[in-house]
C-alpha positions in Angstrom: 2.9 -3.0 -17.2 6.3 -4.0 -16.0 6.9 -6.3 -13.1 8.8 -5.3 -10.0 10.2 -7.9 -7.6 11.3 -7.0 -4.1 13.6 -9.1 -2.0 15.0 -8.8 1.4 14.3 -9.4 5.0 12.3 -7.2 7.5 13.8 -7.5 11.0 11.8 -5.4 13.5 11.4 -5.8 17.3 7.6 -6.3 17.2 4.7 -7.1 15.0 3.5 -3.5 14.7 6.9 -2.5 13.4 7.0 -5.4 10.9 3.7 -4.4 9.5 4.8 -0.8 9.2 8.1 -1.7 7.4 6.2 -4.0 5.0 3.5 -1.5 4.0 6.1 1.2 3.6 8.2 -1.0 1.3 5.0 -1.8 -0.7 4.1 1.9 -0.8 7.6 2.9 -2.1 7.7 0.1 -4.8 4.2 0.8 -6.0 4.6 4.6 -6.1 7.8 4.2 -8.1 5.8 2.5 -11.0 4.5 5.0 -13.6 1.1 3.4 -13.7 0.5 3.9 -10.0 0.2 6.9 -7.7 -0.3 7.2 -3.9 -3.5 9.2 -3.6 -3.7 9.5 0.1 -2.1 8.2 3.3 -3.8 9.0 6.6 -4.7 7.8 10.1 -8.5 8.1 10.8 -9.9 9.8 13.9 -9.7 6.8 16.1 -6.0 6.5 15.5 -6.0 2.7 15.3 -5.6 2.2 11.6 -3.3 3.8 9.0 -4.7 3.9 5.5 -2.8 3.9 2.2 -4.8 4.6 -1.0 -3.2 3.9 -4.4 -4.7 4.5 -7.9 -3.8 2.5 -11.0 -4.2 4.6 -14.1 -6.4 3.1 -16.9 -4.0 4.5 -19.5 -1.3 2.3 -18.2 -3.2 -0.8 -17.1 -5.2 -1.3 -20.3 -8.5 -1.4 -18.3 -11.3 0.9 -19.2 -11.2 2.8 -15.9 -8.8 3.7 -13.1 -9.0 1.4 -10.1 -7.9 1.8 -6.5 -6.1 -0.5 -4.0 -6.5 0.4 -0.3 -4.2 -1.0 2.4 -5.2 -0.7 6.0 -2.5 -1.3 8.7 -3.5 -1.8 12.3 -1.0 0.3 14.3 -0.9 -2.0 17.4 -0.2 -5.3 15.7 0.9 -4.5 12.2 -2.0 -6.5 10.5 -2.5 -5.5 6.9 -5.8 -5.6 5.0 -6.1 -5.0 1.3 -9.1 -4.1 -0.8 -9.5 -3.4 -4.5 -12.0 -0.7 -5.4 -13.5 1.0 -8.5 
């Protein structure tokens, strides 16, 4: 798989906006790669966390199965959490 490097500065007025800008940049960069696809992007019922679910295709990664990366962004403070799943 090819490497993609992102450079730049995120200037936003508050932490929540910084987190949003960062995860949207990650989303756009990852989705642009042929090995990855954005499976789902949603805000759960409580409305406090926005979830981004990406799938890496086994055919491109060289691994035996697809795997997923899930990013959760807390809307109020922009905190990002990342999990890798099968």
